[in-house]
N, CA, C and O of each residue as an XYZ file, in Angstrom:
536
protein
N      95.688    143.301    147.283
C      95.243    144.341    148.205
C      93.886    143.951    148.778
O      93.007    143.485    148.053
N      93.723    144.143    150.072
C      92.491    143.792    150.758
C      91.447    144.883    150.548
O      91.750    146.072    150.643
N      90.229    144.471    150.264
C      89.129    145.418    150.085
C      88.540    145.735    151.460
O      87.581    145.098    151.896
N      89.126    146.727    152.137
C      88.680    147.080    153.484
C      87.246    147.574    153.514
O      86.506    147.272    154.450
N      86.846    148.325    152.507
C      85.475    148.850    152.472
C      84.479    147.702    152.371
O      83.456    147.704    153.056
N      84.772    146.727    151.522
C      83.883    145.574    151.374
C      83.818    144.735    152.638
O      82.743    144.281    153.032
N      84.969    144.527    153.276
C      85.014    143.756    154.520
C      84.262    144.490    155.624
O      83.518    143.880    156.392
N      84.462    145.792    155.696
C      83.779    146.600    156.716
C      82.266    146.541    156.517
O      81.506    146.437    157.480
N      81.837    146.608    155.250
C      80.405    146.555    154.957
C      79.824    145.192    155.340
O      78.737    145.116    155.912
N      80.545    144.129    155.026
C      80.079    142.779    155.346
C      79.970    142.586    156.861
O      78.972    142.064    157.358
N      80.999    143.010    157.580
C      80.981    142.904    159.041
C      79.871    143.771    159.619
O      79.173    143.358    160.546
N      79.707    144.973    159.073
C      78.653    145.871    159.541
C      77.269    145.272    159.380
O      76.434    145.374    160.279
N      77.023    144.648    158.238
C      75.712    144.011    157.991
C      75.475    142.863    158.969
O      74.403    142.749    159.564
N      76.492    142.014    159.127
C      76.368    140.866    160.030
C      76.161    141.339    161.471
O      75.300    140.821    162.182
N      76.946    142.312    161.889
C      76.820    142.863    163.232
C      75.435    143.462    163.435
O      74.803    143.247    164.469
N      74.970    144.211    162.449
C      73.644    144.817    162.542
C      72.545    143.784    162.683
O      71.604    143.974    163.454
N      72.659    142.690    161.941
C      71.668    141.615    162.052
C      71.668    141.017    163.451
O      70.608    140.753    164.018
N      72.861    140.803    164.009
C      72.956    140.216    165.360
C      72.376    141.171    166.414
O      71.680    140.742    167.334
N      72.667    142.445    166.270
C      72.125    143.429    167.216
C      70.603    143.409    167.154
O      69.938    143.372    168.189
N      70.053    143.432    165.949
C      68.593    143.419    165.788
C      67.991    142.133    166.348
O      66.960    142.177    167.020
N      68.622    140.986    166.080
C      68.116    139.709    166.596
C      68.074    139.705    168.117
O      67.074    139.320    168.723
N      69.174    140.140    168.727
C      69.239    140.151    170.193
C      68.230    141.134    170.780
O      67.585    140.841    171.786
N      68.097    142.296    170.150
C      67.138    143.299    170.637
C      65.723    142.741    170.578
O      64.958    142.871    171.535
N      65.378    142.123    169.465
C      64.033    141.561    169.301
C      63.799    140.394    170.251
O      62.687    140.212    170.746
N      64.840    139.598    170.510
C      64.711    138.482    171.451
C      64.371    138.986    172.853
O      63.696    138.302    173.622
N      64.843    140.182    173.173
C      64.521    140.797    174.464
C      63.160    141.485    174.449
O      62.654    141.900    175.491
N      62.574    141.601    173.261
C      61.286    142.277    173.137
C      61.401    143.788    173.210
O      60.442    144.471    173.566
N      62.566    144.308    172.875
C      62.816    145.742    172.964
C      62.617    146.428    171.625
O      62.771    145.826    170.562
N      62.270    147.701    171.707
C      62.235    148.561    170.525
C      63.632    149.160    170.341
O      64.487    149.058    171.221
N      63.842    149.776    169.197
C      65.108    150.483    168.984
C      65.255    151.625    169.984
O      66.361    151.918    170.439
N      64.144    152.268    170.326
C      64.175    153.348    171.321
C      64.688    152.840    172.665
O      65.515    153.485    173.310
N      64.187    151.674    173.079
C      64.590    151.119    174.372
C      66.074    150.758    174.378
O      66.777    151.021    175.354
N      66.545    150.156    173.290
C      67.965    149.813    173.212
C      68.814    151.082    173.209
O      69.832    151.155    173.897
N      68.396    152.069    172.443
C      69.139    153.328    172.378
C      69.276    153.946    173.768
O      70.348    154.422    174.140
N      68.192    153.935    174.524
C      68.223    154.500    175.876
C      69.201    153.736    176.769
O      69.954    154.348    177.526
N      69.193    152.417    176.684
C      70.080    151.592    177.506
C      71.560    151.807    177.158
O      72.425    151.784    178.034
N      71.830    152.014    175.879
C      73.215    152.155    175.422
C      73.707    153.600    175.522
O      74.911    153.847    175.597
N      72.772    154.549    175.523
C      73.157    155.952    175.611
C      73.431    156.580    174.258
O      74.275    157.468    174.130
N      72.706    156.109    173.243
C      72.799    156.690    171.898
C      71.388    157.036    171.448
O      70.419    156.684    172.120
N      71.265    157.723    170.317
C      69.916    158.023    169.841
C      69.374    156.870    168.994
O      70.123    155.996    168.556
N      68.075    156.886    168.776
C      67.391    155.812    168.053
C      67.910    155.678    166.628
O      68.041    154.565    166.120
N      68.201    156.784    165.987
C      68.724    156.739    164.616
C      70.062    156.006    164.571
O      70.351    155.307    163.600
N      70.873    156.158    165.605
C      72.161    155.455    165.657
C      71.941    153.950    165.730
O      72.617    153.189    165.038
N      70.999    153.515    166.565
C      70.680    152.084    166.646
C      70.197    151.592    165.287
O      70.603    150.523    164.831
N      69.342    152.361    164.645
C      68.846    151.995    163.322
C      70.000    151.848    162.326
O      70.033    150.904    161.537
N      70.929    152.777    162.373
C      72.079    152.726    161.457
C      72.962    151.514    161.753
O      73.472    150.880    160.829
N      73.145    151.189    163.038
C      73.898    149.979    163.399
C      73.210    148.744    162.827
O      73.851    147.900    162.200
N      71.898    148.644    163.048
C      71.150    147.455    162.634
C      71.112    147.292    161.117
O      71.059    146.169    160.615
N      71.139    148.389    160.394
C      71.145    148.319    158.930
C      72.549    148.122    158.373
O      72.718    147.895    157.175
N      73.554    148.207    159.237
C      74.931    148.050    158.792
C      75.492    149.282    158.130
O      76.552    149.228    157.507
N      74.790    150.397    158.258
C      75.228    151.663    157.666
C      76.359    152.262    158.498
O      77.259    152.914    157.967
N      76.301    152.035    159.800
C      77.336    152.515    160.714
C      77.807    151.337    161.561
O      77.039    150.420    161.851
N      79.070    151.375    161.950
C      79.650    150.338    162.803
C      80.001    150.996    164.134
O      80.678    152.024    164.157
N      79.546    150.408    165.247
C      79.833    151.025    166.548
C      81.322    150.971    166.892
O      82.058    150.102    166.424
N      81.737    151.918    167.717
C      83.108    151.893    168.227
C      83.264    150.660    169.121
O      82.278    150.024    169.494
N      84.485    150.337    169.453
C      84.741    149.180    170.317
C      84.042    149.360    171.665
O      83.453    148.412    172.186
N      84.101    150.553    172.226
C      83.455    150.798    173.519
C      81.937    150.662    173.420
O      81.306    150.080    174.302
N      81.356    151.194    172.354
C      79.907    151.080    172.161
C      79.521    149.634    171.896
O      78.478    149.179    172.366
N      80.339    148.909    171.155
C      80.079    147.496    170.889
C      80.070    146.702    172.194
O      79.215    145.840    172.395
N      81.017    146.993    173.073
C      81.065    146.322    174.376
C      79.815    146.635    175.191
O      79.247    145.752    175.834
N      79.391    147.893    175.160
C      78.185    148.287    175.890
C      76.953    147.602    175.297
O      76.090    147.135    176.040
N      76.863    147.537    173.965
C      75.750    146.840    173.308
C      75.695    145.383    173.753
O      74.628    144.874    174.099
N      76.841    144.715    173.744
C      76.884    143.305    174.140
C      76.398    143.131    175.575
O      75.607    142.231    175.857
N      76.861    143.977    176.475
C      76.440    143.880    177.878
C      74.949    144.116    178.035
O      74.269    143.361    178.730
N      74.438    145.151    177.399
C      73.018    145.490    177.491
C      72.153    144.386    176.885
O      71.060    144.107    177.378
N      72.646    143.761    175.818
C      71.885    142.714    175.127
C      72.123    141.318    175.716
O      71.660    140.321    175.162
N      72.841    141.253    176.831
C      73.121    139.973    177.504
C      73.793    138.964    176.581
O      73.401    137.799    176.521
N      74.799    139.425    175.873
C      75.532    138.539    174.973
C      76.996    138.953    175.006
O      77.384    139.815    175.794
N      77.791    138.353    174.169
C      79.210    138.702    174.104
C      79.508    139.439    172.800
O      78.761    139.347    171.827
N      80.603    140.160    172.809
C      81.040    140.845    171.596
C      81.288    139.811    170.501
O      80.930    140.032    169.344
N      81.897    138.687    170.861
C      82.184    137.668    169.845
C      80.910    137.103    169.241
O      80.882    136.784    168.052
N      79.849    136.972    170.040
C      78.573    136.493    169.495
C      77.982    137.497    168.516
O      77.406    137.117    167.497
N      78.127    138.769    168.829
C      77.604    139.794    167.926
C      78.382    139.832    166.611
O      77.819    140.143    165.561
N      79.660    139.519    166.670
C      80.492    139.583    165.473
C      80.508    138.290    164.666
O      80.893    138.293    163.496
N      80.095    137.194    165.280
C      80.200    135.900    164.598
C      79.066    135.673    163.617
O      78.006    136.295    163.698
N      79.317    134.775    162.699
C      78.274    134.366    161.766
C      77.304    133.486    162.536
O      77.677    132.887    163.545
N      76.065    133.404    162.072
C      75.081    132.538    162.717
C      75.608    131.116    162.682
O      76.036    130.625    161.637
N      75.573    130.468    163.819
C      76.119    129.123    163.904
C      75.021    128.118    164.192
O      74.228    128.303    165.115
N      74.975    127.054    163.402
C      73.982    126.015    163.658
C      74.461    124.988    164.680
O      73.753    124.016    164.948
N      75.656    125.185    165.258
C      76.167    124.170    166.180
C      75.321    124.140    167.451
O      74.900    125.184    167.950
N      75.075    122.931    167.972
C      74.258    122.809    169.185
C      74.800    123.613    170.364
O      74.020    124.172    171.135
N      76.120    123.680    170.516
C      76.656    124.424    171.659
C      76.385    125.922    171.524
O      76.102    126.585    172.522
N      76.465    126.461    170.317
C      76.156    127.878    170.117
C      74.667    128.145    170.328
O      74.288    129.164    170.906
N      73.835    127.229    169.859
C      72.395    127.367    170.062
C      72.062    127.283    171.548
O      71.208    128.021    172.040
N      72.734    126.388    172.259
C      72.503    126.246    173.700
C      72.881    127.527    174.438
O      72.210    127.915    175.394
N      73.950    128.180    174.001
C      74.347    129.443    174.628
C      73.282    130.515    174.437
O      73.003    131.290    175.352
N      72.691    130.559    173.253
C      71.627    131.543    173.005
C      70.424    131.256    173.889
O      69.864    132.163    174.504
N      70.029    129.984    173.949
C      68.878    129.605    174.776
C      69.178    129.902    176.237
O      68.313    130.393    176.963
N      70.394    129.607    176.669
C      70.786    129.869    178.053
C      70.678    131.356    178.390
O      70.227    131.716    179.477
N      71.086    132.208    177.471
C      70.984    133.655    177.707
C      69.527    134.070    177.865
O      69.212    134.927    178.691
N      68.639    133.470    177.080
C      67.210    133.785    177.204
C      66.676    133.285    178.539
O      65.910    133.983    179.205
N      67.080    132.071    178.936
C      66.595    131.494    180.194
C      67.066    132.301    181.398
O      66.355    132.400    182.399
N      68.255    132.874    181.304
C      68.794    133.665    182.411
C      67.913    134.856    182.762
O      67.971    135.356    183.885
N      67.112    135.309    181.831
C      66.255    136.471    182.069
C      64.896    136.087    182.645
O      64.066    136.955    182.915
N      64.668    134.782    182.834
C      63.372    134.317    183.333
C      63.460    133.884    184.785
O      64.523    133.469    185.247
N      62.342    133.977    185.513
C      62.307    133.367    186.845
C      62.519    131.860    186.702
O      62.190    131.290    185.662
N      63.063    131.208    187.729
C      63.426    129.795    187.618
C      62.252    128.904    187.243
O      62.420    127.958    186.473
N      61.049    129.191    187.778
C      59.899    128.335    187.439
C      59.531    128.460    185.959
O      59.095    127.485    185.347
N      59.702    129.640    185.386
C      59.457    129.810    183.955
C      60.534    129.093    183.141
O      60.248    128.513    182.093
N      61.765    129.137    183.628
C      62.855    128.443    182.950
C      62.622    126.946    182.901
O      62.880    126.307    181.880
N      62.133    126.378    184.005
C      61.820    124.944    184.046
C      60.748    124.625    183.015
O      60.838    123.618    182.312
N      59.736    125.478    182.922
C      58.664    125.279    181.945
C      59.214    125.326    180.518
O      58.884    124.476    179.691
N      60.052    126.322    180.235
C      60.605    126.472    178.888
C      61.462    125.263    178.522
O      61.368    124.753    177.405
N      62.291    124.803    179.447
C      63.131    123.632    179.180
C      62.264    122.413    178.884
O      62.571    121.643    177.974
N      61.182    122.230    179.643
C      60.272    121.104    179.394
C      59.643    121.215    178.007
O      59.482    120.210    177.314
N      59.288    122.434    177.602
C      58.694    122.628    176.281
C      59.705    122.350    175.168
O      59.367    121.757    174.144
N      60.933    122.781    175.378
C      61.978    122.515    174.383
C      62.202    121.015    174.249
O      62.324    120.501    173.138
N      62.258    120.307    175.385
C      62.447    118.852    175.338
C      61.280    118.187    174.625
O      61.491    117.304    173.794
N      60.050    118.596    174.935
C      58.876    118.003    174.279
C      58.929    118.245    172.771
O      58.628    117.345    171.987
N      59.304    119.438    172.370
C      59.403    119.750    170.945
C      60.507    118.925    170.283
O      60.315    118.404    169.184
N      61.647    118.805    170.936
C      62.737    117.998    170.385
C      62.332    116.532    170.275
O      62.627    115.880    169.274
N      61.652    116.007    171.308
C      61.151    114.623    171.255
C      60.218    114.443    170.068
O      60.318    113.464    169.329
N      59.314    115.390    169.893
C      58.350    115.315    168.792
C      59.073    115.292    167.437
O      58.782    114.451    166.586
N      60.003    116.209    167.249
C      60.738    116.273    165.983
C      61.581    115.015    165.767
O      61.680    114.503    164.652
N      62.183    114.530    166.846
C      63.003    113.320    166.775
C      62.142    112.126    166.352
O      62.546    111.332    165.502
N      60.956    112.009    166.951
C      60.046    110.910    166.610
C      59.516    111.049    165.188
O      59.316    110.046    164.503
N      59.288    112.267    164.739
C      58.808    112.495    163.374
C      59.799    111.949    162.348
O      59.429    111.589    161.231
N      61.038    111.898    162.748
C      62.080    111.386    161.855
C      62.318    109.891    162.069
O      63.303    109.333    161.588
N      61.390    109.248    162.805
C      61.451    107.798    162.997
C      62.400    107.329    164.069
O      62.846    106.182    164.037
N      62.719    108.185    165.017
C      63.635    107.820    166.098
C      62.891    107.705    167.419
O      61.776    108.208    167.560
N      63.509    107.047    168.375
C      62.945    106.936    169.720
C      63.065    108.291    170.414
O      63.904    109.110    170.039
N      62.215    108.532    171.441
C      62.319    109.799    172.184
C      63.723    109.981    172.757
O      64.412    109.012    173.077
N      64.119    111.217    172.876
C      65.426    111.540    173.438
C      65.418    111.306    174.938
O      64.408    111.531    175.605
N      66.547    110.855    175.467
C      66.682    110.686    176.911
C      67.412    111.900    177.457
O      68.344    112.416    176.839
N      66.976    112.343    178.620
C      67.601    113.501    179.245
C      68.996    113.132    179.713
O      69.194    112.064    180.293
N      69.974    114.011    179.465
C      71.345    113.787    179.913
C      71.545    114.256    181.344
O      72.539    113.904    181.979
N      70.620    115.040    181.851
C      70.762    115.638    183.186
C      70.121    114.741    184.227
O      69.145    115.135    184.866
N      70.658    113.532    184.409
C      70.105    112.603    185.388
C      70.540    113.004    186.781
O      71.668    113.444    187.003
N      69.618    112.840    187.709
C      69.928    113.097    189.101
C      69.907    114.559    189.489
O      70.118    114.887    190.657
N      69.665    115.423    188.563
C      69.589    116.848    188.888
C      68.154    117.198    189.218
O      67.226    116.812    188.507
N      67.985    117.920    190.286
C      66.631    118.361    190.622
C      66.372    119.686    189.942
O      67.287    120.477    189.710
N      65.121    119.912    189.631
C      64.783    121.167    188.982
C      64.689    122.268    190.016
O      64.253    122.022    191.140
N      65.091    123.480    189.659
C      65.034    124.598    190.604
C      63.604    124.920    190.988
O      62.684    124.796    190.180
N      63.436    125.327    192.214
C      62.099    125.656    192.707
C      62.021    127.101    193.086
O      60.970    127.569    193.525
C-alpha cells in the first residue's frame, strides 16, 4: 500500500522550497507574492512550509507569477547544467539587455576563474559570431 500522506508531505515540502527559492530570487516578500497570486500571506507561508499544497489552478498561477514552470516547481533540485541554465535564463529575462550582457560576462569570468583554480585553461565561449544585444 502506498503511503499517500508521506508522499504528499514530501512533495509539499519540496514544492514549498521551490516556491520560496523563486520568490526570493525575484526579491519579493511573501506579501508581494500573495498579492500577485490572489491569496493571503498566511497561505503563501503555509505553501512554503509544506503545510498546505496549492490546488492545480493555484500552482499554475504561482508558476506564471514566479516566471517558472509547474514542472520546475515540482522537480527536485537538479545540478545538471541545462537545468541551471534555465534558471539563469529566467533571471536574465527580467533584466534590461545591457544588464543581461553584464551578468553573462560576470558568470563567464567566474567560471573561468573556477576552471583555472582547478588547473584548467580558461573556457572558450561557444557563442561565436553572435553579437551582444545593445
